[in-house]
SEBA-313250 format. One record per atom (N, C-alpha, C): atom name; x, y, z; residue number from 1. Coordinates in pm, 1 decimal. Layout:
N
<rec><atomo>CA</atomo><X>X</X><Y>Y</Y><Z>Z</Z><num>NUM</num></rec>
...
//
This chain:
82
<rec><atomo>N</atomo><X>-2052.8</X><Y>-2481.6</Y><Z>506.3</Z><num>1</num></rec>
<rec><atomo>CA</atomo><X>-1954.2</X><Y>-2478.8</Y><Z>613.1</Z><num>1</num></rec>
<rec><atomo>C</atomo><X>-1818.4</X><Y>-2521.5</Y><Z>559.4</Z><num>1</num></rec>
<rec><atomo>N</atomo><X>-1717.7</X><Y>-2463.3</Y><Z>615.4</Z><num>2</num></rec>
<rec><atomo>CA</atomo><X>-1580.8</X><Y>-2498.5</Y><Z>582.9</Z><num>2</num></rec>
<rec><atomo>C</atomo><X>-1536.3</X><Y>-2604.0</Y><Z>684.3</Z><num>2</num></rec>
<rec><atomo>N</atomo><X>-1513.2</X><Y>-2728.0</Y><Z>641.0</Z><num>3</num></rec>
<rec><atomo>CA</atomo><X>-1482.7</X><Y>-2833.7</Y><Z>736.9</Z><num>3</num></rec>
<rec><atomo>C</atomo><X>-1352.2</X><Y>-2813.4</Y><Z>813.1</Z><num>3</num></rec>
<rec><atomo>N</atomo><X>-1257.8</X><Y>-2741.7</Y><Z>756.6</Z><num>4</num></rec>
<rec><atomo>CA</atomo><X>-1129.5</X><Y>-2723.0</Y><Z>823.5</Z><num>4</num></rec>
<rec><atomo>C</atomo><X>-1142.6</X><Y>-2621.9</Y><Z>937.0</Z><num>4</num></rec>
<rec><atomo>N</atomo><X>-1203.2</X><Y>-2507.8</Y><Z>908.8</Z><num>5</num></rec>
<rec><atomo>CA</atomo><X>-1215.4</X><Y>-2403.1</Y><Z>1009.7</Z><num>5</num></rec>
<rec><atomo>C</atomo><X>-1344.9</X><Y>-2414.0</Y><Z>1089.1</Z><num>5</num></rec>
<rec><atomo>N</atomo><X>-1441.1</X><Y>-2490.1</Y><Z>1038.8</Z><num>6</num></rec>
<rec><atomo>CA</atomo><X>-1570.5</X><Y>-2507.7</Y><Z>1102.0</Z><num>6</num></rec>
<rec><atomo>C</atomo><X>-1641.7</X><Y>-2374.2</Y><Z>1122.4</Z><num>6</num></rec>
<rec><atomo>N</atomo><X>-1625.5</X><Y>-2282.1</Y><Z>1028.6</Z><num>7</num></rec>
<rec><atomo>CA</atomo><X>-1693.6</X><Y>-2153.8</Y><Z>1029.6</Z><num>7</num></rec>
<rec><atomo>C</atomo><X>-1769.4</X><Y>-2138.0</Y><Z>898.7</Z><num>7</num></rec>
<rec><atomo>N</atomo><X>-1877.4</X><Y>-2063.1</Y><Z>898.4</Z><num>8</num></rec>
<rec><atomo>CA</atomo><X>-1940.4</X><Y>-2033.8</Y><Z>770.6</Z><num>8</num></rec>
<rec><atomo>C</atomo><X>-1840.3</X><Y>-1964.0</Y><Z>679.5</Z><num>8</num></rec>
<rec><atomo>N</atomo><X>-1847.1</X><Y>-1991.3</Y><Z>551.6</Z><num>9</num></rec>
<rec><atomo>CA</atomo><X>-1747.5</X><Y>-1938.7</Y><Z>457.2</Z><num>9</num></rec>
<rec><atomo>C</atomo><X>-1730.3</X><Y>-1787.6</Y><Z>460.7</Z><num>9</num></rec>
<rec><atomo>N</atomo><X>-1835.1</X><Y>-1706.0</Y><Z>474.5</Z><num>10</num></rec>
<rec><atomo>CA</atomo><X>-1809.6</X><Y>-1561.1</Y><Z>478.7</Z><num>10</num></rec>
<rec><atomo>C</atomo><X>-1717.8</X><Y>-1520.7</Y><Z>593.4</Z><num>10</num></rec>
<rec><atomo>N</atomo><X>-1733.2</X><Y>-1584.7</Y><Z>710.8</Z><num>11</num></rec>
<rec><atomo>CA</atomo><X>-1646.6</X><Y>-1551.4</Y><Z>823.6</Z><num>11</num></rec>
<rec><atomo>C</atomo><X>-1503.9</X><Y>-1599.8</Y><Z>799.2</Z><num>11</num></rec>
<rec><atomo>N</atomo><X>-1490.0</X><Y>-1716.3</Y><Z>741.7</Z><num>12</num></rec>
<rec><atomo>CA</atomo><X>-1356.2</X><Y>-1768.2</Y><Z>711.6</Z><num>12</num></rec>
<rec><atomo>C</atomo><X>-1285.0</X><Y>-1674.7</Y><Z>615.1</Z><num>12</num></rec>
<rec><atomo>N</atomo><X>-1357.2</X><Y>-1622.3</Y><Z>517.8</Z><num>13</num></rec>
<rec><atomo>CA</atomo><X>-1299.1</X><Y>-1530.4</Y><Z>420.4</Z><num>13</num></rec>
<rec><atomo>C</atomo><X>-1256.8</X><Y>-1399.7</Y><Z>487.8</Z><num>13</num></rec>
<rec><atomo>N</atomo><X>-1341.2</X><Y>-1347.3</Y><Z>576.1</Z><num>14</num></rec>
<rec><atomo>CA</atomo><X>-1307.9</X><Y>-1223.9</Y><Z>648.3</Z><num>14</num></rec>
<rec><atomo>C</atomo><X>-1183.5</X><Y>-1245.3</Y><Z>733.5</Z><num>14</num></rec>
<rec><atomo>N</atomo><X>-1177.1</X><Y>-1357.6</Y><Z>802.9</Z><num>15</num></rec>
<rec><atomo>CA</atomo><X>-1060.0</X><Y>-1386.7</Y><Z>886.3</Z><num>15</num></rec>
<rec><atomo>C</atomo><X>-933.7</X><Y>-1399.7</Y><Z>802.6</Z><num>15</num></rec>
<rec><atomo>N</atomo><X>-944.1</X><Y>-1466.4</Y><Z>689.1</Z><num>16</num></rec>
<rec><atomo>CA</atomo><X>-827.7</X><Y>-1481.6</Y><Z>600.9</Z><num>16</num></rec>
<rec><atomo>C</atomo><X>-783.2</X><Y>-1345.9</Y><Z>547.8</Z><num>16</num></rec>
<rec><atomo>N</atomo><X>-878.9</X><Y>-1261.4</Y><Z>511.6</Z><num>17</num></rec>
<rec><atomo>CA</atomo><X>-844.9</X><Y>-1127.3</Y><Z>463.6</Z><num>17</num></rec>
<rec><atomo>C</atomo><X>-779.6</X><Y>-1044.3</Y><Z>573.4</Z><num>17</num></rec>
<rec><atomo>N</atomo><X>-831.1</X><Y>-1055.5</Y><Z>695.3</Z><num>18</num></rec>
<rec><atomo>CA</atomo><X>-773.5</X><Y>-980.1</Y><Z>807.0</Z><num>18</num></rec>
<rec><atomo>C</atomo><X>-630.0</X><Y>-1024.5</Y><Z>833.0</Z><num>18</num></rec>
<rec><atomo>N</atomo><X>-606.0</X><Y>-1154.7</Y><Z>836.2</Z><num>19</num></rec>
<rec><atomo>CA</atomo><X>-470.2</X><Y>-1205.4</Y><Z>857.2</Z><num>19</num></rec>
<rec><atomo>C</atomo><X>-377.3</X><Y>-1158.3</Y><Z>745.6</Z><num>19</num></rec>
<rec><atomo>N</atomo><X>-426.3</X><Y>-1160.3</Y><Z>622.9</Z><num>20</num></rec>
<rec><atomo>CA</atomo><X>-346.0</X><Y>-1114.8</Y><Z>508.9</Z><num>20</num></rec>
<rec><atomo>C</atomo><X>-313.3</X><Y>-965.9</Y><Z>522.6</Z><num>20</num></rec>
<rec><atomo>N</atomo><X>-413.6</X><Y>-885.2</Y><Z>560.7</Z><num>21</num></rec>
<rec><atomo>CA</atomo><X>-391.4</X><Y>-741.2</Y><Z>574.9</Z><num>21</num></rec>
<rec><atomo>C</atomo><X>-290.8</X><Y>-710.2</Y><Z>684.7</Z><num>21</num></rec>
<rec><atomo>N</atomo><X>-299.6</X><Y>-780.7</Y><Z>795.5</Z><num>22</num></rec>
<rec><atomo>CA</atomo><X>-203.1</X><Y>-759.3</Y><Z>903.8</Z><num>22</num></rec>
<rec><atomo>C</atomo><X>-62.8</X><Y>-796.0</Y><Z>855.2</Z><num>22</num></rec>
<rec><atomo>N</atomo><X>-49.7</X><Y>-908.7</Y><Z>786.0</Z><num>23</num></rec>
<rec><atomo>CA</atomo><X>79.8</X><Y>-949.1</Y><Z>732.3</Z><num>23</num></rec>
<rec><atomo>C</atomo><X>137.1</X><Y>-846.7</Y><Z>636.4</Z><num>23</num></rec>
<rec><atomo>N</atomo><X>53.1</X><Y>-794.9</Y><Z>548.4</Z><num>24</num></rec>
<rec><atomo>CA</atomo><X>98.6</X><Y>-692.1</Y><Z>453.6</Z><num>24</num></rec>
<rec><atomo>C</atomo><X>139.7</X><Y>-564.7</Y><Z>526.3</Z><num>24</num></rec>
<rec><atomo>N</atomo><X>63.0</X><Y>-527.3</Y><Z>626.3</Z><num>25</num></rec>
<rec><atomo>CA</atomo><X>92.8</X><Y>-407.4</Y><Z>703.3</Z><num>25</num></rec>
<rec><atomo>C</atomo><X>227.4</X><Y>-421.4</Y><Z>774.1</Z><num>25</num></rec>
<rec><atomo>N</atomo><X>249.0</X><Y>-536.8</Y><Z>837.3</Z><num>26</num></rec>
<rec><atomo>CA</atomo><X>376.6</X><Y>-558.6</Y><Z>907.3</Z><num>26</num></rec>
<rec><atomo>C</atomo><X>493.4</X><Y>-564.4</Y><Z>809.6</Z><num>26</num></rec>
<rec><atomo>N</atomo><X>473.0</X><Y>-627.0</Y><Z>694.5</Z><num>27</num></rec>
<rec><atomo>CA</atomo><X>580.8</X><Y>-635.2</Y><Z>596.2</Z><num>27</num></rec>
<rec><atomo>C</atomo><X>612.2</X><Y>-500.4</Y><Z>533.0</Z><num>27</num></rec>
<rec><atomo>N</atomo><X>517.2</X><Y>-406.8</Y><Z>541.2</Z><num>28</num></rec>
<rec><atomo>CA</atomo><X>539.6</X><Y>-272.6</Y><Z>487.7</Z><num>28</num></rec>
<rec><atomo>C</atomo><X>628.8</X><Y>-187.9</Y><Z>576.7</Z><num>28</num></rec>
<rec><atomo>N</atomo><X>650.6</X><Y>-233.4</Y><Z>699.7</Z><num>29</num></rec>
<rec><atomo>CA</atomo><X>737.4</X><Y>-161.4</Y><Z>793.4</Z><num>29</num></rec>
<rec><atomo>C</atomo><X>877.5</X><Y>-219.1</Y><Z>781.3</Z><num>29</num></rec>
<rec><atomo>N</atomo><X>974.7</X><Y>-131.6</Y><Z>778.2</Z><num>30</num></rec>
<rec><atomo>CA</atomo><X>1112.4</X><Y>-180.0</Y><Z>766.8</Z><num>30</num></rec>
<rec><atomo>C</atomo><X>1155.8</X><Y>-247.0</Y><Z>895.9</Z><num>30</num></rec>
<rec><atomo>N</atomo><X>1222.1</X><Y>-358.6</Y><Z>882.1</Z><num>31</num></rec>
<rec><atomo>CA</atomo><X>1275.8</X><Y>-424.8</Y><Z>1000.3</Z><num>31</num></rec>
<rec><atomo>C</atomo><X>1214.9</X><Y>-560.7</Y><Z>1024.8</Z><num>31</num></rec>
<rec><atomo>N</atomo><X>1267.1</X><Y>-631.8</Y><Z>1117.9</Z><num>32</num></rec>
<rec><atomo>CA</atomo><X>1254.6</X><Y>-771.9</Y><Z>1145.8</Z><num>32</num></rec>
<rec><atomo>C</atomo><X>1119.7</X><Y>-836.5</Y><Z>1166.1</Z><num>32</num></rec>
<rec><atomo>N</atomo><X>1029.9</X><Y>-826.8</Y><Z>1069.7</Z><num>33</num></rec>
<rec><atomo>CA</atomo><X>901.3</X><Y>-893.4</Y><Z>1082.3</Z><num>33</num></rec>
<rec><atomo>C</atomo><X>884.0</X><Y>-1008.1</Y><Z>983.9</Z><num>33</num></rec>
<rec><atomo>N</atomo><X>991.6</X><Y>-1054.4</Y><Z>923.4</Z><num>34</num></rec>
<rec><atomo>CA</atomo><X>982.9</X><Y>-1159.9</Y><Z>823.5</Z><num>34</num></rec>
<rec><atomo>C</atomo><X>948.2</X><Y>-1295.7</Y><Z>884.5</Z><num>34</num></rec>
<rec><atomo>N</atomo><X>974.5</X><Y>-1313.1</Y><Z>1013.0</Z><num>35</num></rec>
<rec><atomo>CA</atomo><X>952.8</X><Y>-1443.9</Y><Z>1075.3</Z><num>35</num></rec>
<rec><atomo>C</atomo><X>828.8</X><Y>-1445.2</Y><Z>1165.6</Z><num>35</num></rec>
<rec><atomo>N</atomo><X>730.6</X><Y>-1360.1</Y><Z>1132.5</Z><num>36</num></rec>
<rec><atomo>CA</atomo><X>607.2</X><Y>-1354.7</Y><Z>1209.7</Z><num>36</num></rec>
<rec><atomo>C</atomo><X>496.6</X><Y>-1426.1</Y><Z>1133.2</Z><num>36</num></rec>
<rec><atomo>N</atomo><X>426.2</X><Y>-1513.5</Y><Z>1202.7</Z><num>37</num></rec>
<rec><atomo>CA</atomo><X>308.0</X><Y>-1577.4</Y><Z>1147.6</Z><num>37</num></rec>
<rec><atomo>C</atomo><X>184.6</X><Y>-1505.5</Y><Z>1199.6</Z><num>37</num></rec>
<rec><atomo>N</atomo><X>82.9</X><Y>-1492.8</Y><Z>1115.2</Z><num>38</num></rec>
<rec><atomo>CA</atomo><X>-38.7</X><Y>-1421.0</Y><Z>1151.4</Z><num>38</num></rec>
<rec><atomo>C</atomo><X>-158.7</X><Y>-1510.5</Y><Z>1124.5</Z><num>38</num></rec>
<rec><atomo>N</atomo><X>-247.4</X><Y>-1522.5</Y><Z>1223.5</Z><num>39</num></rec>
<rec><atomo>CA</atomo><X>-375.2</X><Y>-1590.4</Y><Z>1202.5</Z><num>39</num></rec>
<rec><atomo>C</atomo><X>-484.3</X><Y>-1504.8</Y><Z>1265.0</Z><num>39</num></rec>
<rec><atomo>N</atomo><X>-608.2</X><Y>-1521.0</Y><Z>1217.8</Z><num>40</num></rec>
<rec><atomo>CA</atomo><X>-718.6</X><Y>-1440.0</Y><Z>1268.3</Z><num>40</num></rec>
<rec><atomo>C</atomo><X>-845.1</X><Y>-1522.9</Y><Z>1278.9</Z><num>40</num></rec>
<rec><atomo>N</atomo><X>-920.8</X><Y>-1495.0</Y><Z>1384.0</Z><num>41</num></rec>
<rec><atomo>CA</atomo><X>-1050.8</X><Y>-1556.7</Y><Z>1403.8</Z><num>41</num></rec>
<rec><atomo>C</atomo><X>-1142.3</X><Y>-1454.9</Y><Z>1471.3</Z><num>41</num></rec>
<rec><atomo>N</atomo><X>-1246.6</X><Y>-1415.9</Y><Z>1401.1</Z><num>42</num></rec>
<rec><atomo>CA</atomo><X>-1345.9</X><Y>-1326.1</Y><Z>1459.6</Z><num>42</num></rec>
<rec><atomo>C</atomo><X>-1291.1</X><Y>-1194.1</Y><Z>1508.9</Z><num>42</num></rec>
<rec><atomo>N</atomo><X>-1193.3</X><Y>-1137.7</Y><Z>1440.6</Z><num>43</num></rec>
<rec><atomo>CA</atomo><X>-1134.9</X><Y>-1010.4</Y><Z>1480.7</Z><num>43</num></rec>
<rec><atomo>C</atomo><X>-1019.5</X><Y>-1022.8</Y><Z>1579.0</Z><num>43</num></rec>
<rec><atomo>N</atomo><X>-995.0</X><Y>-1143.0</Y><Z>1626.7</Z><num>44</num></rec>
<rec><atomo>CA</atomo><X>-880.3</X><Y>-1167.5</Y><Z>1715.0</Z><num>44</num></rec>
<rec><atomo>C</atomo><X>-763.8</X><Y>-1215.2</Y><Z>1629.6</Z><num>44</num></rec>
<rec><atomo>N</atomo><X>-653.4</X><Y>-1143.6</Y><Z>1638.4</Z><num>45</num></rec>
<rec><atomo>CA</atomo><X>-534.9</X><Y>-1175.4</Y><Z>1558.2</Z><num>45</num></rec>
<rec><atomo>C</atomo><X>-428.1</X><Y>-1233.8</Y><Z>1648.9</Z><num>45</num></rec>
<rec><atomo>N</atomo><X>-372.0</X><Y>-1346.7</Y><Z>1607.9</Z><num>46</num></rec>
<rec><atomo>CA</atomo><X>-263.0</X><Y>-1409.0</Y><Z>1683.6</Z><num>46</num></rec>
<rec><atomo>C</atomo><X>-133.3</X><Y>-1390.9</Y><Z>1606.0</Z><num>46</num></rec>
<rec><atomo>N</atomo><X>-34.0</X><Y>-1334.1</Y><Z>1674.0</Z><num>47</num></rec>
<rec><atomo>CA</atomo><X>99.5</X><Y>-1318.1</Y><Z>1617.4</Z><num>47</num></rec>
<rec><atomo>C</atomo><X>189.2</X><Y>-1423.9</Y><Z>1681.0</Z><num>47</num></rec>
<rec><atomo>N</atomo><X>258.8</X><Y>-1499.1</Y><Z>1598.0</Z><num>48</num></rec>
<rec><atomo>CA</atomo><X>351.0</X><Y>-1600.9</Y><Z>1649.2</Z><num>48</num></rec>
<rec><atomo>C</atomo><X>478.4</X><Y>-1596.2</Y><Z>1567.1</Z><num>48</num></rec>
<rec><atomo>N</atomo><X>583.8</X><Y>-1651.1</Y><Z>1623.2</Z><num>49</num></rec>
<rec><atomo>CA</atomo><X>711.5</X><Y>-1652.9</Y><Z>1553.1</Z><num>49</num></rec>
<rec><atomo>C</atomo><X>817.0</X><Y>-1577.6</Y><Z>1631.5</Z><num>49</num></rec>
<rec><atomo>N</atomo><X>912.4</X><Y>-1520.9</Y><Z>1557.8</Z><num>50</num></rec>
<rec><atomo>CA</atomo><X>1028.9</X><Y>-1460.6</Y><Z>1621.4</Z><num>50</num></rec>
<rec><atomo>C</atomo><X>1054.8</X><Y>-1319.8</Y><Z>1570.7</Z><num>50</num></rec>
<rec><atomo>N</atomo><X>1100.7</X><Y>-1234.8</Y><Z>1662.0</Z><num>51</num></rec>
<rec><atomo>CA</atomo><X>1147.0</X><Y>-1099.7</Y><Z>1628.3</Z><num>51</num></rec>
<rec><atomo>C</atomo><X>1283.3</X><Y>-1080.7</Y><Z>1692.9</Z><num>51</num></rec>
<rec><atomo>N</atomo><X>1356.9</X><Y>-978.9</Y><Z>1648.1</Z><num>52</num></rec>
<rec><atomo>CA</atomo><X>1494.8</X><Y>-960.1</Y><Z>1692.4</Z><num>52</num></rec>
<rec><atomo>C</atomo><X>1513.4</X><Y>-887.1</Y><Z>1823.4</Z><num>52</num></rec>
<rec><atomo>N</atomo><X>1407.4</X><Y>-824.0</Y><Z>1877.7</Z><num>53</num></rec>
<rec><atomo>CA</atomo><X>1421.6</X><Y>-749.6</Y><Z>2003.2</Z><num>53</num></rec>
<rec><atomo>C</atomo><X>1284.8</X><Y>-730.1</Y><Z>2067.8</Z><num>53</num></rec>
<rec><atomo>N</atomo><X>1288.4</X><Y>-691.1</Y><Z>2196.1</Z><num>54</num></rec>
<rec><atomo>CA</atomo><X>1163.3</X><Y>-661.9</Y><Z>2265.5</Z><num>54</num></rec>
<rec><atomo>C</atomo><X>1093.8</X><Y>-541.1</Y><Z>2202.8</Z><num>54</num></rec>
<rec><atomo>N</atomo><X>1171.4</X><Y>-444.9</Y><Z>2154.7</Z><num>55</num></rec>
<rec><atomo>CA</atomo><X>1113.9</X><Y>-328.5</Y><Z>2086.7</Z><num>55</num></rec>
<rec><atomo>C</atomo><X>1034.3</X><Y>-371.9</Y><Z>1963.4</Z><num>55</num></rec>
<rec><atomo>N</atomo><X>1091.0</X><Y>-460.9</Y><Z>1881.7</Z><num>56</num></rec>
<rec><atomo>CA</atomo><X>1020.3</X><Y>-507.1</Y><Z>1761.6</Z><num>56</num></rec>
<rec><atomo>C</atomo><X>895.5</X><Y>-587.4</Y><Z>1798.5</Z><num>56</num></rec>
<rec><atomo>N</atomo><X>903.0</X><Y>-659.6</Y><Z>1909.3</Z><num>57</num></rec>
<rec><atomo>CA</atomo><X>785.2</X><Y>-733.5</Y><Z>1955.8</Z><num>57</num></rec>
<rec><atomo>C</atomo><X>671.6</X><Y>-636.6</Y><Z>1988.7</Z><num>57</num></rec>
<rec><atomo>N</atomo><X>703.6</X><Y>-533.9</Y><Z>2064.8</Z><num>58</num></rec>
<rec><atomo>CA</atomo><X>603.4</X><Y>-434.6</Y><Z>2102.3</Z><num>58</num></rec>
<rec><atomo>C</atomo><X>552.2</X><Y>-359.6</Y><Z>1979.1</Z><num>58</num></rec>
<rec><atomo>N</atomo><X>641.9</X><Y>-326.4</Y><Z>1888.8</Z><num>59</num></rec>
<rec><atomo>CA</atomo><X>603.1</X><Y>-256.1</Y><Z>1766.7</Z><num>59</num></rec>
<rec><atomo>C</atomo><X>506.8</X><Y>-340.0</Y><Z>1682.7</Z><num>59</num></rec>
<rec><atomo>N</atomo><X>533.3</X><Y>-469.5</Y><Z>1671.1</Z><num>60</num></rec>
<rec><atomo>CA</atomo><X>445.2</X><Y>-558.1</Y><Z>1594.1</Z><num>60</num></rec>
<rec><atomo>C</atomo><X>306.5</X><Y>-563.1</Y><Z>1655.7</Z><num>60</num></rec>
<rec><atomo>N</atomo><X>298.8</X><Y>-575.9</Y><Z>1786.7</Z><num>61</num></rec>
<rec><atomo>CA</atomo><X>169.5</X><Y>-584.2</Y><Z>1854.8</Z><num>61</num></rec>
<rec><atomo>C</atomo><X>93.2</X><Y>-453.0</Y><Z>1841.6</Z><num>61</num></rec>
<rec><atomo>N</atomo><X>159.3</X><Y>-341.7</Y><Z>1869.3</Z><num>62</num></rec>
<rec><atomo>CA</atomo><X>92.3</X><Y>-211.8</Y><Z>1862.9</Z><num>62</num></rec>
<rec><atomo>C</atomo><X>50.6</X><Y>-176.9</Y><Z>1719.8</Z><num>62</num></rec>
<rec><atomo>N</atomo><X>132.6</X><Y>-211.0</Y><Z>1623.5</Z><num>63</num></rec>
<rec><atomo>CA</atomo><X>98.8</X><Y>-185.7</Y><Z>1483.7</Z><num>63</num></rec>
<rec><atomo>C</atomo><X>-23.1</X><Y>-267.1</Y><Z>1443.1</Z><num>63</num></rec>
<rec><atomo>N</atomo><X>-27.7</X><Y>-391.7</Y><Z>1485.7</Z><num>64</num></rec>
<rec><atomo>CA</atomo><X>-140.0</X><Y>-479.4</Y><Z>1451.6</Z><num>64</num></rec>
<rec><atomo>C</atomo><X>-271.0</X><Y>-423.9</Y><Z>1506.1</Z><num>64</num></rec>
<rec><atomo>N</atomo><X>-267.4</X><Y>-362.7</Y><Z>1623.0</Z><num>65</num></rec>
<rec><atomo>CA</atomo><X>-389.2</X><Y>-306.6</Y><Z>1683.2</Z><num>65</num></rec>
<rec><atomo>C</atomo><X>-452.1</X><Y>-197.6</Y><Z>1596.3</Z><num>65</num></rec>
<rec><atomo>N</atomo><X>-373.6</X><Y>-137.1</Y><Z>1509.0</Z><num>66</num></rec>
<rec><atomo>CA</atomo><X>-422.6</X><Y>-26.9</Y><Z>1427.3</Z><num>66</num></rec>
<rec><atomo>C</atomo><X>-472.5</X><Y>-70.2</Y><Z>1289.8</Z><num>66</num></rec>
<rec><atomo>N</atomo><X>-470.3</X><Y>-197.5</Y><Z>1260.3</Z><num>67</num></rec>
<rec><atomo>CA</atomo><X>-521.8</X><Y>-247.6</Y><Z>1133.1</Z><num>67</num></rec>
<rec><atomo>C</atomo><X>-673.3</X><Y>-258.8</Y><Z>1144.5</Z><num>67</num></rec>
<rec><atomo>N</atomo><X>-744.0</X><Y>-209.9</Y><Z>1044.6</Z><num>68</num></rec>
<rec><atomo>CA</atomo><X>-890.7</X><Y>-212.7</Y><Z>1044.7</Z><num>68</num></rec>
<rec><atomo>C</atomo><X>-941.1</X><Y>-355.8</Y><Z>1061.3</Z><num>68</num></rec>
<rec><atomo>N</atomo><X>-1034.8</X><Y>-374.4</Y><Z>1153.8</Z><num>69</num></rec>
<rec><atomo>CA</atomo><X>-1094.4</X><Y>-504.9</Y><Z>1176.3</Z><num>69</num></rec>
<rec><atomo>C</atomo><X>-1036.9</X><Y>-580.5</Y><Z>1294.3</Z><num>69</num></rec>
<rec><atomo>N</atomo><X>-922.5</X><Y>-535.6</Y><Z>1345.0</Z><num>70</num></rec>
<rec><atomo>CA</atomo><X>-859.7</X><Y>-603.7</Y><Z>1458.8</Z><num>70</num></rec>
<rec><atomo>C</atomo><X>-928.1</X><Y>-558.1</Y><Z>1586.7</Z><num>70</num></rec>
<rec><atomo>N</atomo><X>-978.6</X><Y>-655.4</Y><Z>1663.3</Z><num>71</num></rec>
<rec><atomo>CA</atomo><X>-1042.6</X><Y>-625.3</Y><Z>1791.0</Z><num>71</num></rec>
<rec><atomo>C</atomo><X>-952.3</X><Y>-660.1</Y><Z>1908.0</Z><num>71</num></rec>
<rec><atomo>N</atomo><X>-867.9</X><Y>-760.6</Y><Z>1888.8</Z><num>72</num></rec>
<rec><atomo>CA</atomo><X>-782.0</X><Y>-809.8</Y><Z>1997.0</Z><num>72</num></rec>
<rec><atomo>C</atomo><X>-657.0</X><Y>-871.2</Y><Z>1935.5</Z><num>72</num></rec>
<rec><atomo>N</atomo><X>-544.6</X><Y>-859.4</Y><Z>2006.6</Z><num>73</num></rec>
<rec><atomo>CA</atomo><X>-418.8</X><Y>-918.6</Y><Z>1959.7</Z><num>73</num></rec>
<rec><atomo>C</atomo><X>-367.5</X><Y>-1015.8</Y><Z>2065.3</Z><num>73</num></rec>
<rec><atomo>N</atomo><X>-338.4</X><Y>-1137.1</Y><Z>2021.1</Z><num>74</num></rec>
<rec><atomo>CA</atomo><X>-275.1</X><Y>-1236.2</Y><Z>2107.7</Z><num>74</num></rec>
<rec><atomo>C</atomo><X>-127.4</X><Y>-1240.4</Y><Z>2068.3</Z><num>74</num></rec>
<rec><atomo>N</atomo><X>-41.2</X><Y>-1210.5</Y><Z>2162.7</Z><num>75</num></rec>
<rec><atomo>CA</atomo><X>103.0</X><Y>-1201.8</Y><Z>2136.9</Z><num>75</num></rec>
<rec><atomo>C</atomo><X>170.1</X><Y>-1332.5</Y><Z>2178.8</Z><num>75</num></rec>
<rec><atomo>N</atomo><X>209.4</X><Y>-1411.7</Y><Z>2082.3</Z><num>76</num></rec>
<rec><atomo>CA</atomo><X>287.4</X><Y>-1532.2</Y><Z>2107.5</Z><num>76</num></rec>
<rec><atomo>C</atomo><X>425.3</X><Y>-1521.1</Y><Z>2043.8</Z><num>76</num></rec>
<rec><atomo>N</atomo><X>471.6</X><Y>-1397.3</Y><Z>2027.1</Z><num>77</num></rec>
<rec><atomo>CA</atomo><X>602.5</X><Y>-1371.8</Y><Z>1967.5</Z><num>77</num></rec>
<rec><atomo>C</atomo><X>713.1</X><Y>-1402.4</Y><Z>2066.9</Z><num>77</num></rec>
<rec><atomo>N</atomo><X>824.6</X><Y>-1449.1</Y><Z>2015.3</Z><num>78</num></rec>
<rec><atomo>CA</atomo><X>942.9</X><Y>-1473.5</Y><Z>2096.7</Z><num>78</num></rec>
<rec><atomo>C</atomo><X>1056.7</X><Y>-1387.6</Y><Z>2045.4</Z><num>78</num></rec>
<rec><atomo>N</atomo><X>1139.3</X><Y>-1342.7</Y><Z>2138.5</Z><num>79</num></rec>
<rec><atomo>CA</atomo><X>1254.6</X><Y>-1260.8</Y><Z>2102.0</Z><num>79</num></rec>
<rec><atomo>C</atomo><X>1373.9</X><Y>-1351.6</Y><Z>2077.6</Z><num>79</num></rec>
<rec><atomo>N</atomo><X>1430.1</X><Y>-1340.2</Y><Z>1958.6</Z><num>80</num></rec>
<rec><atomo>CA</atomo><X>1547.4</X><Y>-1417.6</Y><Z>1919.4</Z><num>80</num></rec>
<rec><atomo>C</atomo><X>1642.8</X><Y>-1323.1</Y><Z>1847.3</Z><num>80</num></rec>
<rec><atomo>N</atomo><X>1740.9</X><Y>-1267.2</Y><Z>1919.1</Z><num>81</num></rec>
<rec><atomo>CA</atomo><X>1828.3</X><Y>-1166.4</Y><Z>1858.4</Z><num>81</num></rec>
<rec><atomo>C</atomo><X>1919.3</X><Y>-1221.0</Y><Z>1748.3</Z><num>81</num></rec>
<rec><atomo>N</atomo><X>1915.1</X><Y>-1350.4</Y><Z>1721.4</Z><num>82</num></rec>
<rec><atomo>CA</atomo><X>1998.5</X><Y>-1416.9</Y><Z>1618.9</Z><num>82</num></rec>
<rec><atomo>C</atomo><X>2142.2</X><Y>-1395.2</Y><Z>1646.8</Z><num>82</num></rec>
//
């Protein structure tokens, strides 16, 4: 068991890989996703942080839904036009 996540190690590894893949996918798109944090647990991905517009917020959420392994997206993004 992983004492920090309290999950068996194979699941913790899958979740870490999923979060990494979502982050890479978002960073591959041009535009304001540099301030997004990504975490994953059991196929549920949580997006947190800031984006520059409501359009970018929606784009981040919809894009995340298309990453293999994502079952659900929790949107905790905030719009900060800077």
